[in-house]
MIGU-462583 format. One record per residue: residue in one letter; z, y, x of N, C-alpha, C in turn; residue number from 0. Coordinates in nm, 4 decimals. Each point is the difference from the previous one (the first is absolute). Example, Ala and Ser with C-alpha at 12.3 -4.5 7.8 and 13.67 -1.06 7.14 Angstrom:
// residues 2
(pt 'A'; (0.7800; -0.5690; 1.3190); (0.0000; 0.1190; -0.0890); (0.0000; 0.1200; 0.0900); 0)
(pt 'S'; (-0.0720; 0.1050; -0.0350); (0.0060; 0.1190; 0.0820); (0.0730; 0.1090; -0.0770); 1)
//
This chain:
// residues 76
(pt 'M'; (-3.4730; -0.7111; -0.0627); (-0.0035; -0.1158; 0.0860); (0.0783; 0.0314; 0.1265); 0)
(pt 'T'; (0.1052; -0.0762; 0.0235); (0.0850; 0.0261; 0.1167); (-0.0361; -0.0855; 0.1207); 1)
(pt 'K'; (-0.0722; -0.1090; -0.0220); (-0.0350; -0.0957; 0.1060); (0.1237; -0.0578; 0.0684); 2)
(pt 'E'; (0.1091; -0.0008; -0.0703); (0.1255; -0.0555; 0.0505); (-0.0027; -0.1520; -0.0154); 3)
(pt 'T'; (0.0338; -0.0719; 0.1072); (0.0035; -0.1460; -0.0099); (0.1194; -0.0437; -0.0832); 4)
(pt 'L'; (-0.0142; -0.1150; -0.0629); (0.1069; -0.0533; -0.0837); (0.0691; -0.1150; 0.0721); 5)
(pt 'I'; (0.1252; 0.0188; 0.0314); (0.0803; -0.1027; 0.0660); (0.0569; -0.0920; -0.1074); 6)
(pt 'G'; (-0.0170; -0.1296; 0.0169); (0.0550; -0.0956; -0.0953); (-0.0885; -0.0294; -0.1194); 7)
(pt 'A'; (-0.1257; 0.0431; 0.0035); (-0.0929; -0.0351; -0.1080); (-0.0290; -0.1500; 0.0084); 8)
(pt 'S'; (-0.0185; -0.0634; -0.1132); (-0.0293; -0.1434; -0.0045); (-0.1504; -0.0226; 0.0032); 9)
(pt 'V'; (-0.0421; -0.0953; 0.0825); (-0.1410; -0.0384; 0.0084); (-0.0048; -0.1515; -0.0156); 10)
(pt 'A'; (-0.0814; -0.0481; -0.0932); (-0.0051; -0.1438; -0.0275); (-0.1426; -0.0440; -0.0287); 11)
(pt 'I'; (-0.0239; -0.1282; 0.0196); (-0.1254; -0.0622; -0.0404); (0.0273; -0.0658; -0.1347); 12)
(pt 'R'; (-0.0697; 0.0446; -0.1039); (0.0237; -0.0493; -0.1356); (-0.0151; -0.1525; -0.0071); 13)
(pt 'N'; (0.0859; -0.0622; -0.0786); (0.0007; -0.1451; -0.0243); (0.0295; -0.0828; 0.1246); 14)
(pt 'T'; (0.0704; 0.0594; 0.0968); (0.0467; -0.0732; 0.1183); (0.1440; 0.0423; 0.0264); 15)
(pt 'K'; (0.0604; -0.0606; 0.1007); (0.1339; 0.0409; 0.0428); (-0.0077; 0.0926; 0.1207); 16)
(pt 'I'; (-0.1193; 0.0489; 0.0316); (-0.0204; 0.0866; 0.1160); (0.0320; 0.1435; -0.0389); 17)
(pt 'A'; (0.1026; 0.0560; 0.0642); (0.0419; 0.1364; -0.0313); (0.0855; 0.0538; 0.1137); 18)
(pt 'A'; (0.0060; 0.1311; 0.0093); (0.0839; 0.0666; 0.0997); (0.0185; 0.1447; -0.0428); 19)
(pt 'S'; (0.0904; 0.0683; 0.0689); (0.0247; 0.1419; -0.0256); (-0.0478; 0.0825; 0.1184); 20)
(pt 'T'; (-0.0419; 0.1213; -0.0279); (-0.0460; 0.0878; 0.1070); (0.1161; 0.0412; 0.0894); 21)
(pt 'D'; (-0.0309; 0.0221; 0.1269); (0.1021; 0.0390; 0.0972); (0.0140; 0.1525; 0.0052); 22)
(pt 'A'; (0.0699; 0.0504; 0.0997); (0.0249; 0.1437; 0.0136); (-0.1284; 0.0802; 0.0198); 23)
(pt 'S'; (-0.1072; -0.0680; 0.0417); (-0.1294; 0.0668; 0.0187); (-0.0905; -0.0154; -0.1221); 24)
(pt 'G'; (0.0496; -0.0666; -0.1038); (-0.0816; -0.0243; -0.1183); (-0.0974; -0.1141; 0.0188); 25)
(pt 'Q'; (0.0246; -0.0859; 0.0995); (-0.0897; -0.1113; 0.0292); (0.0630; -0.1325; -0.0399); 26)
(pt 'V'; (-0.0866; -0.0962; -0.0267); (0.0453; -0.1337; -0.0375); (-0.0953; -0.1013; 0.0625); 27)
(pt 'T'; (0.0519; -0.1172; 0.0346); (-0.0826; -0.1082; 0.0519); (0.0165; -0.1210; -0.0910); 28)
(pt 'L'; (-0.1119; -0.0539; -0.0458); (0.0004; -0.1191; -0.0848); (-0.0729; -0.1114; 0.0738); 29)
(pt 'F'; (0.0582; -0.1195; 0.0019); (-0.0575; -0.1133; 0.0711); (-0.0476; -0.1082; -0.0966); 30)
(pt 'D'; (-0.0911; -0.0829; 0.0488); (-0.0473; -0.1186; -0.0729); (-0.0571; 0.0322; -0.1376); 31)
(pt 'I'; (-0.0789; 0.1047; -0.0074); (-0.0645; 0.0360; -0.1259); (-0.1104; -0.1024; -0.0275); 32)
(pt 'P'; (-0.0013; -0.0598; -0.1194); (-0.1031; -0.0997; -0.0305); (-0.1409; 0.0597; 0.0041); 33)
(pt 'R'; (-0.0963; -0.0841; 0.0375); (-0.1398; 0.0434; 0.0017); (-0.0466; 0.0311; -0.1417); 34)
(pt 'G'; (-0.0984; 0.0866; -0.0092); (-0.0605; 0.0318; -0.1287); (0.0504; 0.1314; -0.0564); 35)
(pt 'K'; (-0.0339; 0.0227; -0.1253); (0.0366; 0.1243; -0.0672); (0.1488; -0.0004; -0.0331); 36)
(pt 'Q'; (0.0699; 0.1027; 0.0433); (0.1436; 0.0144; -0.0254); (0.0269; 0.1416; -0.0509); 37)
(pt 'V'; (0.1043; 0.0128; -0.0785); (0.0414; 0.1316; -0.0481); (0.1262; 0.0404; 0.0750); 38)
(pt 'V'; (-0.0076; 0.1132; 0.0696); (0.1136; 0.0552; 0.0729); (0.0655; 0.1027; -0.0915); 39)
(pt 'V'; (0.1299; -0.0180; -0.0241); (0.0738; 0.0869; -0.0916); (0.1046; 0.0785; 0.0785); 40)
(pt 'C'; (-0.0026; 0.1316; -0.0133); (0.0980; 0.0869; 0.0652); (0.0804; 0.0706; -0.1076); 41)
(pt 'S'; (0.1320; 0.0023; 0.0183); (0.0848; 0.0667; -0.0988); (0.1168; 0.0696; 0.0682); 42)
(pt 'Y'; (0.0503; 0.1004; -0.0686); (0.1122; 0.0789; 0.0492); (0.0735; 0.0528; -0.1216); 43)
(pt 'I'; (0.1300; -0.0075; 0.0001); (0.0801; 0.0413; -0.1152); (-0.0348; 0.1431; -0.0403); 44)
(pt 'G'; (-0.0277; 0.0167; -0.1282); (-0.0302; 0.1320; -0.0531); (-0.1476; 0.0368; 0.0021); 45)
(pt 'Y'; (-0.0854; -0.0897; 0.0518); (-0.1431; 0.0272; 0.0085); (-0.0765; -0.1176; -0.0596); 46)
(pt 'P'; (-0.1204; 0.0240; -0.0546); (-0.0787; -0.1113; -0.0536); (-0.0494; -0.0916; 0.1115); 47)
(pt 'K'; (-0.0212; -0.1269; -0.0335); (-0.0518; -0.0956; 0.0983); (-0.1440; 0.0347; 0.0351); 48)
(pt 'K'; (-0.0373; -0.0320; 0.1227); (-0.1374; 0.0182; 0.0476); (-0.0505; -0.1368; 0.0426); 49)
(pt 'C'; (-0.1195; -0.0388; -0.0461); (-0.0559; -0.1313; 0.0321); (-0.1372; 0.0148; 0.0643); 50)
(pt 'W'; (-0.0271; -0.0879; 0.0964); (-0.1309; -0.0068; 0.0636); (-0.0464; -0.1443; -0.0058); 51)
(pt 'S'; (-0.1243; -0.0225; -0.0351); (-0.0597; -0.1327; 0.0039); (-0.0781; -0.0097; 0.1306); 52)
(pt 'L'; (0.0416; -0.0928; 0.0872); (-0.0603; -0.0134; 0.1324); (-0.0418; -0.1440; 0.0238); 53)
(pt 'I'; (-0.0989; -0.0193; 0.0852); (-0.0447; -0.1343; 0.0357); (0.0454; -0.0298; 0.1422); 54)
(pt 'F'; (0.0661; -0.1150; 0.0179); (0.0530; -0.0404; 0.1308); (-0.0705; -0.1254; 0.0486); 55)
(pt 'P'; (-0.0138; -0.0217; 0.1302); (0.0288; 0.0999; 0.1033); (-0.1150; 0.0986; 0.0111); 56)
(pt 'W'; (0.0318; 0.1166; 0.0479); (-0.1010; 0.1048; 0.0163); (-0.0836; -0.0294; 0.1232); 57)
(pt 'Q'; (-0.0938; -0.0919; -0.0123); (-0.0894; -0.0373; 0.1102); (0.0786; -0.0375; 0.1251); 58)
(pt 'M'; (0.1153; -0.0599; -0.0204); (0.0842; -0.0422; 0.1117); (0.0320; -0.1476; -0.0166); 59)
(pt 'L'; (0.0158; -0.0697; 0.1085); (0.0366; -0.1408; -0.0050); (0.1434; -0.0215; 0.0440); 60)
(pt 'A'; (0.0753; 0.1067; 0.0105); (0.1386; -0.0096; 0.0450); (0.0827; -0.0809; -0.0992); 61)
(pt 'K'; (0.1069; -0.0629; 0.0486); (0.0894; -0.0795; -0.0846); (0.0752; 0.0889; -0.0975); 62)
(pt 'Y'; (0.0287; 0.1212; 0.0397); (0.0648; 0.0943; -0.0898); (-0.0658; 0.1366; 0.0139); 63)
(pt 'I'; (0.0172; 0.0788; -0.1000); (-0.0569; 0.1343; -0.0014); (0.1136; 0.0993; -0.0123); 64)
(pt 'R'; (-0.0055; 0.1018; 0.0798); (0.1030; 0.1030; -0.0056); (-0.0514; 0.1158; -0.0839); 65)
(pt 'L'; (0.0728; 0.0289; -0.1041); (-0.0355; 0.1115; -0.0864); (0.0956; 0.1148; 0.0252); 66)
(pt 'I'; (-0.0530; 0.1148; 0.0189); (0.0847; 0.1171; 0.0166); (-0.0370; 0.0994; -0.1086); 67)
(pt 'F'; (0.0962; 0.0316; -0.0805); (-0.0197; 0.0991; -0.1041); (0.0920; 0.1177; 0.0265); 68)
(pt 'C'; (-0.0563; 0.1137; 0.0228); (0.0794; 0.1212; 0.0068); (0.0015; 0.0509; -0.1432); 69)
(pt 'L'; (0.1052; -0.0286; -0.0695); (0.0084; 0.0376; -0.1404); (0.0442; 0.1447; -0.0124); 70)
(pt 'M'; (-0.0758; 0.0728; -0.0760); (0.0320; 0.1403; -0.0206); (0.0347; 0.0215; -0.1465); 71)
(pt 'I'; (0.0851; 0.0924; -0.0259); (0.0409; 0.0287; -0.1372); (-0.1214; 0.0257; -0.0876); 72)
(pt 'A'; (-0.1002; 0.0658; 0.0520); (-0.1191; 0.0309; -0.0779); (-0.0772; -0.1247; -0.0402); 73)
(pt 'M'; (0.0149; -0.1082; 0.0765); (-0.0728; -0.1225; -0.0311); (0.0676; -0.0789; -0.1104); 74)
(pt 'L'; (0.1284; 0.0160; -0.0168); (0.0719; -0.0742; -0.1041); (0.0065; 0.0776; -0.1256); 75)
//
């Protein structure tokens, strides 16, 4: 496990058009995530996809939720 962040990893909300790529810090921000159970999919070329089932909003009433994923090679 190197704990190295992945620059340019894809992060998307399944069955929506909401998606972005991680920045130089391995972080990504996704806006306007629909309420309820959503599947967050992370992928990077050469590694298997990683999925998380999450419920939105996380006890927040904000109009958008900021998700930060520090993606590590060991997680993919």
